[in-house]
N, C-alpha and C positions, 0 to 999 in steps of 0.2 A: 338652672344647675343644684346640685346638691352636693353637701361632703366635699364641695370642692375638686366635686369631677365636671371637667365639661362633658363626659361621654362616659358609658361605663356598660359591663355587657353580665350578662347572668354567667356564664361560662363561653366555652370552646364553640366554636359554629360549629364545628366538622370534626368529625373523627380525626386521631391522629396513628399514623401506624404502632403496633406494639411487636416486642420481641421480635423473632425473624419474617416481620411481611416488611414490604419494600411497597413505594409509590406504584399501580401501576401506568402510570406515566411512561414507563419503562418500555413499555409494548407498544408505542406510537410508530407509524410504521411497519410493523411486524408484518402484518397483513399484505401489504404491498411487496415486503421483499419475499418475502415466503414465496407468493405467487409468481415473481417476477422469476425467481430460481425454480419454477415448474414445480411448488410443493402446497400441499391445502393446508391454509394454517389455523382452521378451527381444527382438523387433526393433532397438529402440533399441542396445540396447547390444550385438545382432551387429553392426550397420550400424560401430561404432563399433571393433570387434575387441574386445569385453569379455565375458570367459566371465561369462554369467547368474548362474553359480554365486554369483560373485562376492557378490551382495547377499545370500547366506545365511553368508555369511563374512568380519563386516567385520574380523577381525584379518589378513585377506591386503591384496592389495598389485596394483594397476594404474595404468596408466601415466596421469601427471599430465594430458598434452595430450589423450589420449582422453576423461576426464572434462572437460576444459573444453570440449572440441567438440561429447561430448555433452548437455551442458547449452544451450549455443548452438543446437542444433540443435533442442532440444524446444523453444525458444523462437520460434523460428520454427514450428515444425510444426505448433505450437498456437497461433501467434500470441496467446504471453504473454512483454509484456515484460519480468516480474518472475516467471521461471518460479524461480529460482535462491531466493527470499525464499519463494516456497512451496513448494519442498522442505525448506529450513529449517526450515516449521511443523512437518513429520512426523519431525524429532530434535532429541536433545537433549544435550547438553555429551560423553556419552559417546560418541559418534564420533570425540572425540579418544584414545580408547582409554586406555593408563595414563595417561599427558598428567592429563588429568581426574582421576581418581583422587590421583594426587600433589599437584594440587591443592587440592582438597579437603581432605586432611590436613594442609595447613599450616598457622602458626599465625596469621594474619597476610595481609591482600590484598595488602599489599609482596610478601611471600613467596611467596604463590601464583602472582602475575604472574610473580617472578622467574624461576620454574620453568616456567611455563608460556612465557616465551622463550626459556630455556635449548632445554629437551628437544621441544617440537613439531619442529625438525629431523630431531631424534633419533629421536621413535618414531610422526610422524605423517609428514609431508610435510620431504623436505631443502631443496626449493627456496624454501621460505620461514623471512623472518627477521624476530623480530620485535624490540621494542626498548622501554623505557618514558620517555618524556621527562617530567620530575617539573617543574613551574616552583609560582610561591609559591602560585596559587590554584588553578590546574588541571595535573592530570595526562594523559599521552596515551598510549594504546595506539599502536603505530604498525608498521605490515606492511607489505611488501612480498616479490616473489617477483624469484632472481633472474636467469631467463632469460624469453623471450618465448613465449610459448603463444598468442598471436593474438589476437584476440577475448576476453574474458576477464568479461564484463560479469556473468554470471548467478551463475558461480562466484564473482564479487568481491561481491555482496552478498546468498550464501550465506553465505561466508568470515563476511562482517559481522556477518549475523544469530546463527552461531553463539557467533563470539567474544563477544558481548552477551549471549547465554543463559548464556556459563560466568561474566561479570560480573556478571551477577544472580545469578543461583547461589549462589558465592562471598561475593556482601555481603550478599545476602538483598533482599526484597521492595521494601524503601525503597531500593535502587538507583537513579538516575538519570544515564543520559548527559547531559552537556552539549552533544555535536554529536556526530556523524559525517560525517567527510569518505571518499569514496571518487574512485578513478581513474576511474567507469564515467563514461559519457556518457548520462543521468537524461535522459527524456522530463520535458517540464514536466508531464504530464497525469497520469504517476505520481507526482509529487513530496510529494502529500498522504498517498499510501499509505504510502509509504515512509517518512515522516518517522511515520506512525501505528503501522507495527509497529516503527521503531526507539525511538519513545516521545523525539523531541527534535526540532534543528533539523537539516538535511541538506544539505549541498553535493557534488553531483557535480564531474567534472573535478576535481578536485583533483591535485597533485602525489604525493601521498602518500597512504595509507591510515589513517585514522584514527578512534581513537574515546577521546573526550575526558569528563573525570569528574573532581569534585570532588577538589583533591589532599588532601585530610585522610582522604579514602576508603582509603586507602592504610594508614593505622596503625590501621584498624579489626580487631581480632581474628578469626576465622572460626570459628562455631559448631559446625563439622564438622574442627575441626580432630582431626587423632591424631599425637601423637609419635613413638610408637613405625612405625607404617605410615609415615609420613614418612620415617624415617630410614630404612627397608628399602627400601622404592620408590625413594628419591630415592638411595641409595646403589647402588642395582643399576642403574638408569639412568645415570648418572655413569659407571660401568664401562662398561654399554654404550658408550656414547659414548668412553671414551677406547680401548675397544679398537677402535674405526674397522673392524672387521668389514664389511671390503667385496668380499671375494672368495667367486666363487659356490662356493668349497667349503667356506667359511666358514659363508658363508650357512646352505647346505644341512645343513652339524654345527648348526647353530644350531636347525635347523627339528629336527634329528632328535630332538636333546636334548629340546626342550619337548616333542615329540610322542609319544615314547615310550609314556607310561603311558598315554594316550587310546585305545591300542589301534586309532588308524586313520593311523597314519604309515606314510605310501604315497609312491611317487617322485610319484604324481596329485596329492597333496593337497598336496605340496612345490610341485610346479614350478605349483598355482595360487596355493599360498600365496606364491612368488615372481613373480608374475605375467607365469610363461612357459609354454611348452609342454612336453608329456613330450619329445617327440623334440629340440626345441630344450636342454632339461636334459640329458639322454641325451648328447647331442654334445660336450656345452660340459665334461662330466666324463671324455667319452671323452677329448676331446684331453689332458688329463691324466693320462690312464693309470688313471681312477677309475673305479668304476661304483657306484649309488645303493646296492647291498645291500651294497659294501665297508664305505661309511661306517657303513649303520646294525649289522651285526655288530659295527665296529670299536667303536660305542659301546656297541653289547649288552653288551660283553666288560667293557669297561672299567668301564660303572656295574654291572655284575652283583656285580664283583669289590669294587668299593666299598661296594657295598650288601650285601655279607655279612659284609664287615667291621664293621658295627654293628652289635651283638648284639642290639638290640631288634628287630629285622625280622625277622620270620618267613616263611621259602622262598615262603609263601604274597603276603607283601607284594613280596618281590623280584621274585617273575613277573609279579604285579599291573604291579609299577612298569614293567618292562622291556615290557610290550605283550602278556604271555602270558596268554590266557583261563583257562590251567590249569598247576601248577605240575608235573608230567611232563613238558610241552613244555620248558619252561624248563630242567629235567635232563638233558631229552636234548642240547639247544642248550647249553650248559654244558658236558656231559661231551665234546662234539664239538668247543670251543672249548679246555678245558685239557686231556683225557684223566681230569678229573679231576670227582667228582660235585658237587654243590652242598654235601651234607653233608661228605662229606670235606674237602671246602677248608678249611669252616669249621671244623671240627675239628683242623686243623692249623695254621690261625693258632689256634686257642685251647694248642694246643701249644706254640708258638713263643712266646706272649708268657708262660706260664707258664713257661719253662725258665731 
């Protein structure tokens, strides 16, 4: 340990959504649902300029307005005024990514909801703001979107049911919402089905999106509590939030840092992760005098030196962590970067420490 820290990270291990982006986990189950309804999911996605490969990578990001318009388009195309609810049926709370994991590791329902409200804008969608209103008998989870995305009924239906799924997962099978209010313009013929799916009284045309539940639930302990995981993941997300890494260069750096060890670190994967095209990403980096390969190599050099300083990592381990399938390939690259082999570099470190 050094500087009083048990562990440290040089920066975020992954990119985070910015501006009008949302996590592609929102598309989980989309292909199955559309095919069940007799449609072509790829064609529907491409109509809204969404890369179909986003369905296979829930940690990538897509444009929020494109998602909203996609759901409304599907509602019209399939004559299904509750398309958003049906899509939510195919999903579980892990569509919220690391935030859902953090919530499950909290010690109490109150602590979980506080984390949920704090980190959803960081790791899932920056446009969404959540807060918890606590009364004597009833507490409310409220949320709203900061920008005008047009007609959002299907996204609101889906979002409400996913929020409810998370609350039920946290509080257990006995959790019962008191009521749900949404800003949607619900049709009278849909009211019974909506209330059945939510499991409570429902009101549309509300000024605010609300899920209400007994206030006493806030103090319930969680069976899934894990203090170690909570502190590790919560501390990481808090550092990400404080860092406010929003520039394109910072986001590419974050992607590279997280993807290096996967062996699939590429500009194509990076562009898809950031919700961009390769050409646009290349042009943006070029305007700043950079290339993706430059960023990739710089991080490999920095991480290689850092890993070699850790005596418990073998050279095979270091090579794998940097995305090389063979130690020999890493050795040649390291010598090109530094003029020294990894073995010689590590021996020199040992000699300096012994002196």
